[in-house]
C-alpha positions in Angstrom: -80.0 29.9 -21.8 -80.7 30.6 -25.4 -78.1 32.2 -27.5 -79.7 35.2 -29.4 -77.0 35.4 -32.1 -76.5 32.9 -34.8 -73.0 32.3 -36.2 -71.9 30.2 -39.1 -68.6 30.2 -40.7 -66.1 28.5 -43.0 -62.6 29.4 -43.1 -62.1 33.0 -43.1 -65.7 33.8 -43.8 -68.4 34.0 -41.2 -71.7 35.7 -40.6 -73.4 36.8 -37.3 -77.1 37.3 -37.3 -80.2 37.5 -35.1 -82.3 34.4 -34.7 -84.4 35.5 -37.8 -81.4 35.5 -39.9 -81.2 39.4 -40.3 -78.3 41.4 -40.0 -79.4 44.7 -38.7 -77.1 47.4 -37.2 -79.9 48.9 -35.3 -79.9 46.0 -33.0 -76.4 47.2 -31.5 -74.8 43.8 -32.0 -71.7 43.0 -34.0 -73.7 41.3 -36.7 -72.5 41.1 -40.2 -70.9 39.1 -42.9 -67.1 39.2 -42.6 -64.1 38.3 -44.4 -60.4 38.8 -43.8 -61.3 41.1 -40.7 -63.7 43.4 -42.8 -67.5 43.5 -42.5 -68.7 43.0 -46.1 -72.5 43.1 -45.1 -73.7 45.4 -42.4 -77.3 45.0 -43.3 -79.2 42.0 -44.8 -82.9 42.2 -43.7 -85.7 40.3 -45.3 -89.3 41.4 -45.2 -92.6 40.0 -46.6 -95.3 42.5 -47.5 -93.3 45.1 -45.3 -93.3 42.9 -42.1 -90.1 41.8 -40.4 -89.8 38.0 -39.8 -90.3 36.3 -36.4 -88.2 33.2 -35.7 -90.1 29.9 -34.8 -86.8 27.9 -34.6 -83.3 27.6 -36.1 -81.7 24.3 -37.2 -77.8 24.5 -36.7 -77.2 22.0 -39.6 -73.4 22.3 -39.7 -70.9 25.0 -38.6 -71.1 26.5 -42.1 -75.0 25.8 -42.6 -78.2 26.9 -40.9 -81.8 26.8 -41.5 -84.3 29.5 -40.1 -88.0 28.8 -39.7 -90.0 32.1 -39.4 -93.4 33.7 -40.0 -94.0 37.3 -41.1 -95.1 39.9 -38.4 -95.6 38.9 -34.9 -97.6 35.6 -34.3 -100.8 35.9 -32.2 -101.9 33.2 -29.8 -105.3 32.6 -31.4 -104.6 33.3 -35.1 -102.6 30.9 -37.2 -100.1 32.3 -39.7 -101.2 32.0 -43.2 -97.6 32.3 -44.4 -94.2 31.1 -43.4 -90.6 31.6 -44.5 -87.6 29.4 -44.4 -84.1 30.7 -45.1 -81.4 28.2 -45.7 -78.0 29.9 -45.4 -74.3 28.6 -45.9 -71.0 30.2 -45.9 -69.6 28.0 -48.6 -67.9 30.1 -51.3 -69.0 33.4 -49.7 -72.5 33.3 -48.6 -75.5 31.5 -50.1 -79.0 32.0 -48.9 -82.3 30.5 -50.3 -85.3 32.2 -49.2 -88.7 30.3 -49.5 -92.1 31.8 -48.8 -94.9 29.2 -48.1 -98.6 29.9 -48.7 -100.7 27.8 -46.2 -104.1 28.8 -47.6 -106.3 27.2 -50.2 -106.2 30.5 -52.3 -103.4 32.1 -54.4 -101.7 34.9 -52.8 -99.4 37.7 -53.9 -96.4 38.7 -51.9 -93.7 41.4 -51.9 -90.4 40.1 -50.6 -87.8 42.8 -49.9 -84.2 42.3 -49.2 -82.5 45.3 -47.8 -78.6 45.3 -47.9 -75.8 47.6 -46.9 -72.0 47.4 -46.6 -69.9 49.6 -44.3 -66.5 47.6 -44.9 -65.7 48.3 -41.5 -62.5 46.9 -39.8 -63.8 44.3 -37.2 -61.5 45.9 -34.6 -63.5 49.1 -34.9 -66.7 47.4 -33.8 -68.0 49.0 -30.8 -65.6 52.0 -31.0 -66.5 55.6 -31.8 -66.9 56.0 -35.4 -63.9 57.6 -37.4 -64.0 59.4 -40.7 -63.6 57.1 -43.7 -61.0 58.4 -46.4 -62.3 56.0 -49.1 -65.2 56.3 -51.6 -68.3 54.2 -51.3 -69.9 53.1 -54.7 -72.7 50.9 -56.0 -73.4 49.4 -59.4 -76.5 47.6 -60.6 -76.2 44.9 -63.2 -78.3 42.0 -64.4 -79.8 40.4 -61.3 -76.8 41.7 -59.5 -76.0 44.6 -57.0 -72.4 45.4 -56.2 -71.5 47.5 -53.2 -67.9 48.8 -53.3 -65.3 50.7 -51.2 -62.1 52.2 -52.8 -59.3 53.9 -51.1 -56.3 54.0 -53.6 -55.5 50.5 -54.6 -57.3 49.1 -51.6 -60.6 47.7 -52.7 -63.5 45.6 -51.1 -66.6 44.8 -52.9 -69.7 42.9 -52.0 -71.6 41.4 -55.0 -75.2 40.0 -54.2 -76.9 38.1 -57.1 -80.3 36.6 -57.3 -79.8 33.4 -59.2 -83.3 32.0 -59.8 -85.9 34.8 -59.8 -85.8 38.4 -61.3 -85.8 41.4 -58.9 -86.2 45.1 -59.0 -82.7 46.3 -57.8 -81.8 49.5 -56.3 -78.8 50.9 -54.3 -80.3 49.5 -51.0 -81.4 46.1 -52.0 -83.7 43.8 -54.1 -87.6 43.7 -54.3 -89.3 40.5 -55.5 -93.0 40.0 -56.6 -94.3 36.7 -56.2 -97.6 34.9 -56.9 -97.8 31.9 -54.8 -100.4 29.0 -55.6 -102.5 27.5 -53.1 -100.4 25.5 -50.6 -97.6 26.5 -52.8 -94.1 28.1 -52.5 -91.9 30.5 -53.9 -88.2 30.8 -53.6 -85.2 32.6 -54.9 -81.5 31.9 -54.2 -79.2 34.8 -53.2 -75.5 34.6 -53.6 -73.0 37.0 -51.9 -69.5 37.1 -53.0 -66.7 39.0 -51.2 -64.2 40.6 -53.5 -60.8 41.9 -52.7 -59.2 42.3 -56.0 -57.3 45.4 -56.6 -59.5 46.6 -59.4 -62.9 46.0 -60.5 -63.6 42.9 -62.6 -66.5 41.5 -64.6 -69.8 40.4 -63.1 -69.2 37.4 -60.9 -70.6 34.1 -62.3 -70.7 30.6 -60.8 -67.9 28.5 -61.7 -66.2 25.1 -60.6 -67.8 22.7 -58.4 -71.6 23.2 -57.6 -72.7 24.4 -54.2 -73.9 21.0 -53.4 -70.8 19.3 -54.3 -68.9 21.8 -52.1 -71.4 21.3 -49.0 -70.9 17.6 -49.5 -67.1 18.0 -49.5 -67.2 19.9 -46.3 -69.5 17.6 -44.6 -67.0 14.7 -45.5 -64.2 16.8 -44.3 -65.9 17.4 -40.9 -66.9 13.7 -40.6 -63.2 12.8 -41.1 -62.1 15.5 -38.6 -64.4 14.0 -35.9 -63.5 10.3 -36.8 -59.9 11.1 -36.4 -60.5 12.3 -32.8 -60.7 9.7 -30.0 -64.3 8.4 -29.5 -65.9 9.3 -26.2 -68.3 7.2 -24.3 -69.8 8.4 -21.1 -73.3 8.4 -19.6 -72.7 12.1 -18.6 -74.8 13.9 -21.1 -73.3 17.4 -20.6 -69.7 16.1 -21.4 -71.0 14.0 -24.5 -72.6 17.3 -26.0 -69.6 19.5 -25.1 -67.0 17.2 -26.5 -68.8 16.9 -29.7 -69.6 20.6 -30.0 -65.9 21.3 -29.2 -64.6 19.1 -32.1 -67.0 20.9 -34.6 -66.1 24.3 -33.3 -62.4 23.5 -33.5 -62.9 22.3 -37.0 -64.6 25.6 -38.0 -62.1 27.7 -36.3 -59.0 25.9 -38.0 -58.5 28.6 -40.6 -56.0 28.1 -43.5 -52.9 30.1 -43.1 -52.5 33.1 -45.4 -50.4 31.0 -47.7 -52.9 28.3 -47.7 -50.4 25.9 -46.1 -51.6 24.3 -42.8 -54.2 25.6 -40.4 -54.1 27.9 -37.3 -56.9 27.7 -34.7 -58.6 31.0 -34.8 -59.3 32.9 -31.6 -63.0 33.4 -31.7 -66.0 35.0 -33.2 -67.0 37.6 -34.0 -64.1 39.9 -32.9 -61.1 37.6 -33.4 -61.4 35.4 -36.4 -57.7 35.8 -36.5 -54.4 33.9 -35.4 -53.2 35.2 -32.0 -50.0 33.6 -30.9 -50.7 32.6 -27.3 -54.2 31.4 -28.1 -53.0 29.2 -31.1 -50.5 27.7 -28.8 -52.8 27.1 -25.8 -55.4 25.7 -28.0 -52.9 23.5 -29.5 -51.6 22.3 -26.1 -55.2 21.6 -25.0 -55.8 19.4 -28.1 -52.7 17.4 -28.3 -54.1 14.1 -27.1 -57.0 14.5 -29.6 -56.0 16.6 -32.5 -52.3 16.7 -32.7 -52.2 18.0 -36.4 -53.2 21.4 -35.0 -50.0 21.6 -32.9 -47.8 20.7 -35.8 -49.3 23.3 -38.1 -49.3 26.1 -35.3 -45.5 25.3 -34.8 -44.6 25.6 -38.4 -46.7 28.7 -39.1 -45.6 30.6 -36.1 -41.9 29.8 -36.7 -42.4 31.2 -40.4 -43.4 34.6 -39.0 -40.9 34.7 -36.1 -39.3 38.2 -35.5 -36.1 38.7 -37.4 -35.3 42.3 -36.9 -36.0 45.5 -34.5 -39.0 47.2 -35.6 -40.5 49.6 -33.1 -43.6 50.0 -35.1 -44.6 46.4 -35.0 -42.7 45.8 -31.7 -40.9 43.0 -33.5 -37.6 41.8 -32.1 -35.3 38.8 -33.3 -36.7 35.5 -32.0 -40.0 36.9 -30.9 -43.1 34.9 -31.8 -45.9 36.9 -33.4 -49.0 38.2 -31.4 -51.6 38.6 -34.1 -52.3 39.1 -37.9 -55.0 41.2 -39.4 -55.5 42.0 -43.0 -58.0 45.0 -42.9 -57.9 48.5 -44.1 -56.1 49.7 -41.0 -53.3 47.3 -41.3 -53.0 47.9 -45.3 -52.5 51.7 -44.8 -50.3 51.1 -41.6 -52.7 53.1 -39.4 -52.4 50.0 -37.2 -49.5 47.7 -36.8 -51.7 44.7 -37.2 -50.2 43.2 -40.3 -47.7 41.1 -38.3 -47.8 42.6 -34.7 -45.4 41.3 -32.0 -46.8 42.9 -28.8 -46.9 39.9 -26.6 -44.5 38.8 -23.9 -45.8 35.1 -23.5 -46.1 33.7 -26.9 -42.4 33.3 -27.3 -41.6 31.1 -24.3 -45.0 29.3 -24.9 -43.6 28.4 -28.5 -40.9 26.3 -27.0 -43.2 24.6 -24.4 -45.5 23.6 -27.4 -42.5 22.3 -29.3 -41.4 19.9 -26.6 -45.1 18.9 -25.5 -45.7 18.2 -29.1 -42.8 15.8 -29.3 -43.7 14.0 -26.0 -47.1 13.1 -27.4 -46.3 12.2 -31.0 -42.5 11.3 -31.1 -42.2 13.7 -34.2 -38.4 14.0 -33.7 -38.2 15.5 -37.3 -40.1 18.5 -36.6 -38.2 19.2 -33.3 -35.0 19.2 -35.3 -36.5 21.3 -38.3 -37.4 24.0 -35.8 -34.1 23.9 -33.7 -33.2 27.3 -35.0 -36.3 29.0 -34.3 -36.6 27.4 -30.8 -33.0 28.5 -30.0 -33.9 32.0 -31.1 -37.1 32.1 -28.9 -35.0 30.8 -25.9 -32.5 33.7 -26.8 -35.2 36.3 -26.9 -36.2 35.6 -23.3 -33.0 36.7 -21.9 -31.8 39.3 -24.6 -35.0 41.2 -25.1 -37.4 40.0 -22.7 -35.3 40.9 -19.6 -35.9 44.8 -19.8 -34.6 45.3 -16.2 -31.6 43.1 -16.2 -32.7 41.1 -13.1 -33.3 37.8 -14.8 -37.2 38.3 -15.1 -39.3 38.4 -18.2 -40.9 41.9 -18.4 -43.0 43.8 -21.0 -43.3 47.4 -21.6 -46.7 49.2 -22.3 -47.2 48.9 -26.2 -46.2 52.0 -28.2 -49.8 52.3 -29.4 -51.8 54.4 -26.9 -55.3 52.7 -27.7 -53.9 49.1 -27.8 -54.5 46.8 -24.7 -51.8 47.8 -22.4 -50.7 44.5 -21.0 -48.7 42.1 -23.1 -49.9 39.1 -21.2 -53.3 37.2 -21.6 -55.1 39.5 -19.3 -54.6 42.5 -21.6 -57.0 45.1 -20.3 -55.9 48.0 -18.1 -57.5 47.1 -14.6 -56.5 43.4 -14.9 -52.9 44.0 -13.5 -53.4 45.8 -10.2 -52.8 46.0 -6.5 -55.3 44.5 -4.1 -56.5 48.3 -3.5 -56.9 48.8 -7.2 -53.7 50.8 -8.0 -51.9 50.1 -11.2 -48.3 49.3 -11.1 -45.7 51.1 -13.1 -43.8 50.1 -16.2 -42.3 47.8 -17.2 -44.3 44.9 -15.7 -43.2 41.4 -14.9 -46.3 39.4 -14.3 -45.9 36.1 -12.3 -47.2 33.5 -15.0 -44.7 34.9 -17.5 -41.9 33.7 -15.1 -43.4 30.3 -15.1 -43.6 30.1 -18.9 -40.0 31.2 -19.1 -39.0 28.6 -16.5 -41.0 25.9 -18.3 -39.5 26.9 -21.6 -35.9 26.8 -20.5 -36.4 23.2 -18.8 -38.0 22.0 -22.1 -35.4 23.7 -24.2 -32.9 21.7 -22.2 -34.5 18.5 -22.9 -34.8 19.2 -26.7 -31.0 20.2 -26.8 -29.9 17.1 -24.9 -32.0 14.6 -26.8 -32.3 16.0 -30.2 -29.9 18.9 -31.0 -26.8 17.0 -29.7 -25.7 20.1 -27.4 -25.4 18.9 -24.0 -23.5 22.1 -22.9 -26.4 24.2 -24.1 -28.9 22.0 -22.2 -26.7 22.3 -18.9 -26.8 26.0 -19.2 -30.5 26.3 -19.8 -31.1 23.9 -16.8 -28.9 26.1 -14.6 -30.8 29.2 -15.7 -34.3 27.5 -15.1 -33.0 26.3 -11.5 -31.8 29.9 -10.9 -35.0 31.5 -12.0 -37.1 29.1 -9.8 -35.1 29.8 -6.7 -35.4 33.6 -7.2 -39.0 33.7 -8.2 -39.8 31.6 -5.1 -38.0 34.1 -3.1 -39.1 37.5 -4.7 -42.6 36.8 -5.7 -43.9 34.8 -2.6 -46.1 36.9 -0.3 -45.6 35.1 3.1 -48.3 37.0 4.8 -51.0 36.2 2.2 -49.9 32.6 1.3 -49.7 33.1 -2.4 -47.4 34.6 -5.0 -47.5 38.4 -6.1 -49.4 38.9 -9.3 -46.4 41.0 -10.7 -43.3 42.8 -9.7 -42.5 46.5 -10.2 -38.9 47.5 -11.5 -38.0 48.4 -7.9 -38.8 45.0 -6.6 -42.3 46.0 -5.1 -44.7 43.1 -5.4 -48.2 43.6 -6.8 -50.2 42.0 -4.3 -53.7 41.1 -5.9 -55.1 37.6 -5.7 -55.7 36.3 -9.1 -56.2 33.1 -11.1 -52.6 33.5 -12.4 -51.3 31.4 -9.4 -53.0 28.5 -11.1 -50.8 29.2 -14.2 -47.8 28.8 -11.8 -48.8 25.3 -10.9 -49.3 24.6 -14.6 -45.7 25.7 -15.3 -44.0 23.8 -12.5 -42.3 26.9 -10.9 -44.0 26.5 -7.7 -42.0 25.0 -4.7 -43.9 21.7 -3.7 -44.5 22.9 -0.1 -46.4 26.0 -1.2 -48.6 24.4 -3.7 -51.3 23.3 -1.0 -51.8 27.0 -0.2 -52.3 28.0 -3.8 -54.8 25.2 -4.2 -56.8 26.4 -1.1 -56.9 30.0 -2.4 -57.9 28.8 -5.8 -60.9 26.7 -4.5 -61.7 29.3 -1.7 -64.7 31.6 -1.7 -63.0 34.6 -3.0 -61.7 32.9 -6.2 -64.0 30.0 -6.9 -67.5 30.9 -8.0 -68.9 27.3 -8.0 -69.0 27.7 -11.9 -65.2 28.0 -12.0 -62.2 30.1 -10.9 -62.5 33.9 -11.3 -59.8 35.8 -12.8 -59.6 38.3 -9.9 -60.6 37.4 -6.3 -63.8 38.8 -4.8 -62.7 41.4 -2.2 -60.1 43.1 -4.3 -60.7 46.7 -5.2 -61.1 46.1 -8.9 -63.2 42.9 -8.6 -66.1 43.0 -11.0 -68.1 39.8 -11.8 -69.0 41.3 -15.1 -65.4 42.7 -15.8 -63.5 41.1 -18.6 -60.4 40.1 -16.7 -61.4 41.2 -13.3 -63.9 38.7 -12.1 -65.4 36.6 -14.9 -64.7 33.0 -15.3 -62.7 31.9 -18.4 -63.0 28.3 -19.3 -59.6 28.3 -20.9 -58.1 29.8 -17.7 -59.7 27.0 -15.6 -58.4 24.3 -17.9 -54.9 25.6 -17.2 -55.7 25.8 -13.4 -56.8 22.2 -13.4 -54.0 20.8 -15.1 -51.7 22.7 -12.8 -53.4 21.2 -9.7 -53.2 17.8 -11.3 -49.3 18.3 -11.8 -48.8 18.8 -8.2 -50.9 15.9 -7.2 -54.2 17.5 -6.5 -56.4 15.3 -8.5 -59.7 15.6 -6.6 -59.4 19.5 -6.6 -58.6 19.5 -10.3 -61.8 17.4 -10.8 -63.8 19.9 -9.0 -62.5 22.6 -11.4 -63.4 20.4 -14.3 -66.7 19.5 -13.0 -67.8 23.1 -12.3 -66.9 24.2 -15.9 -68.7 21.0 -17.5 -71.8 21.8 -15.2 -71.8 25.1 -17.2 -71.6 23.9 -20.6 -75.3 22.8 -21.0 -76.4 26.4 -20.3 -74.5 27.4 -23.5 -75.8 24.4 -25.7 -72.5 22.6 -25.0 -70.4 25.6 -26.6 -68.5 27.2 -23.7 -67.9 31.0 -24.6 -64.9 32.9 -24.1 -65.9 34.0 -20.7 -69.1 34.2 -18.4 -69.8 36.2 -15.4 -68.2 35.6 -11.9 -71.5 35.6 -9.8 -71.5 33.0 -7.2 -73.3 29.8 -7.9 -75.6 30.4 -4.9 -76.9 33.6 -6.5 -77.9 32.0 -9.7 -79.3 28.7 -11.0 -77.2 29.0 -14.2 -74.0 30.8 -15.3 -74.8 34.3 -16.4 -73.6 35.2 -20.0 -70.9 37.8 -20.4 -72.4 40.1 -22.9 -69.7 40.6 -25.5 -68.0 37.1 -25.2 -66.7 35.6 -28.3 -68.5 32.4 -29.1 -67.3 30.1 -30.6 -64.0 30.5 -29.0 -60.9 28.4 -29.8 -59.4 27.9 -26.3 -62.7 27.5 -24.8 -63.6 24.6 -27.2 -60.0 23.4 -26.3 -60.8 23.8 -22.5 -63.4 20.8 -22.7 -60.6 18.4 -24.2 -58.1 19.6 -21.8 -60.5 19.0 -18.8 -61.3 15.7 -20.1 -57.5 14.9 -20.1 -57.3 16.1 -16.7 -60.2 14.0 -15.4 -58.5 10.9 -16.9 -55.0 11.8 -15.8 -53.5 11.2 -19.2 -49.5 11.4 -19.4 -47.5 10.4 -22.4 -44.5 8.0 -22.1 -42.1 6.9 -24.7 -43.9 3.4 -25.1 -47.2 3.9 -23.4 -50.0 6.3 -22.4 -50.4 6.7 -18.6 -53.8 7.3 -17.1 -54.6 8.1 -13.5 -58.3 8.8 -13.6 -60.3 10.6 -10.9 -63.8 10.9 -12.0 -66.5 12.7 -10.0 -69.4 10.5 -8.8 -71.9 12.6 -10.9 -70.0 11.7 -14.1 -69.6 8.0 -13.4 -67.6 6.5 -16.1 -65.5 7.9 -19.1 -64.0 5.8 -21.9 -61.9 7.2 -24.6 -61.1 4.8 -27.6 -58.1 5.2 -29.9 -56.0 8.0 -28.3 -53.3 8.0 -30.8 -49.7 9.0 -30.1 -46.1 7.9 -30.2 -47.3 4.5 -28.6 -49.7 3.8 -31.2 -53.4 3.8 -30.2 -54.6 3.2 -26.8 -58.2 2.9 -25.1 -58.5 4.8 -21.7 -61.2 4.0 -19.1 -62.0 6.0 -15.9 -64.6 5.1 -13.1 -65.7 7.3 -10.3 -64.6 6.5 -6.8 -61.6 4.7 -7.8 -59.2 4.1 -4.8 -56.2 3.6 -6.8 -54.8 5.0 -10.1 -55.8 3.2 -13.2 -52.2 2.5 -14.3 -51.0 2.0 -17.6 -53.3 1.8 -20.6 -53.0 -0.9 -23.2 -51.3 0.4 -26.2 -49.9 -0.7 -29.6 -46.4 0.5 -29.8 -45.4 2.5 -32.6 -42.0 4.0 -31.9 -39.8 4.0 -28.9 -36.8 6.1 -27.7 -35.2 4.8 -24.6 -33.6 8.3 -23.8 -36.9 9.9 -23.2 -38.1 10.6 -19.8 -41.4 12.4 -19.0 -39.8 14.9 -16.6 -36.9 15.6 -18.7 
């Protein structure tokens, strides 16, 4: 399955285009050049003698660099093109594109090369929505080899500066025109530089400064090489896993955006719609990548702690101790038309913050960070009871966001139809979805471990342990649907259970809140024909009234979701079933060139020879890239201990063997090996001990 859009990115800048390199809003795609949640180019079209360019191939050189090979007009079967075009594009220091026109004849030719440009400076979250009146003023200015497009609204200013650095051009408000005379078998080229400017007032014309573009590209290549080298080295004869693993490492490097202060990096959610930090996605991506890239977890914990809620603010849904949901820096946020500059409308990121802090210590032994963030972790645990329990029954609830056009659900399945009864009815408000209770339970157990081992507060640890045990008992009583053999999706304030069958039950296994004797029934449902498509577990089971295989949260398959389900199965001892989930997702990866998208459709595998693309899925997506690493961990059965790394591998026969070299953690460095059809667990891996704490125990 060939991806029709090409995305390259670097930090907070990215561009999405067609396969010929053009950005054309007429195509109805979210194409454009984006920076800080704003589209700085909404049109970028190159023509030669009035003809649009047809793609021959695209070289995906780096995540920040691509090369397009093209011909003018539509190529015909029996007529060779006399000209071709190469566009070499990078997102280093804004956007840089070199356009080269080649003459393949033995006669000189004259060509007119036209670049059409426009900038709508639209907030990325407005893409695909009905247009709204803009209150600002659009301007343009023409300078020496330079066109500046500008949007002004009070002190809010966004500008796009396009310069031709090597060839003179005729410049107008809509673009640039070049006239070229190309020698026989010769070439003509120009370099175009695009700068995104967010200064509050206009400045002088932008000129090159500092390191050269070549030096910057070389520096980024070196950084990428170092990033990949720091991760464990994978060896396996199973090609789809090799491709997906490398692709995921590269995408995670690309999506690791610098924090707004420049200190540390947060994994962005995904492109094109979510090149931002989303609390739950940052946390899950960090959990998925802990055995491979533990630095992501450390940065995520520090940066989320920095923006933890400190007061009551109804506008932003901020509460003391609450972990942030998302940050945006666009026009709507600047004028407080939307609450996006620090928005707290999620019920899951706060308990998950504590889960990540504990899991990070288990893998790395970084006690210092656990002690540094003690106050923030305690405040997060307090929030669960003080602000999360809206009904006063000991469960974690959420209310509908105060903003009517925001996604209504404050869990990962945010969209309106996702939380429903089997017959399609929507429950009332507030809502207590089942996986939130699992997260709260896990957070309390992990908080108890941290309090006992590192915060020197055994009384607090005992209280949290008792709260967790009480929550587990009540949950298994109140949410269990005995007639169905699974847990309710949610609970109404009057206690009525919401009975839809969803993938959320896999998150319950992941959190450990499920009574052991009920786990087999959940696994059977998750791999049954209603939830399991053959390509993965669907978000909502077939047969439910709202089920739709092309519905965002109501029938699609999410790689992230499946990685959580697989880890949950493995936790309860269902290693073979977890391997089935892992293999199904890895089977899908080659159809997306190794880059798992945010989601794909939930058609059953018997209906299609390949997983069908979901039309507006983000790709690359942070927790989809992380899913590959999580599934690899599940196949190998990796678990951290104070002085060694445990591996209990169960590898599907089609995969054969897997070796991970240099898995680094608190034990030092370990090599892990797994082979298909093993009858006994692989046992301990060899490890070079780095640090040990005899008080530590994997189960707390």
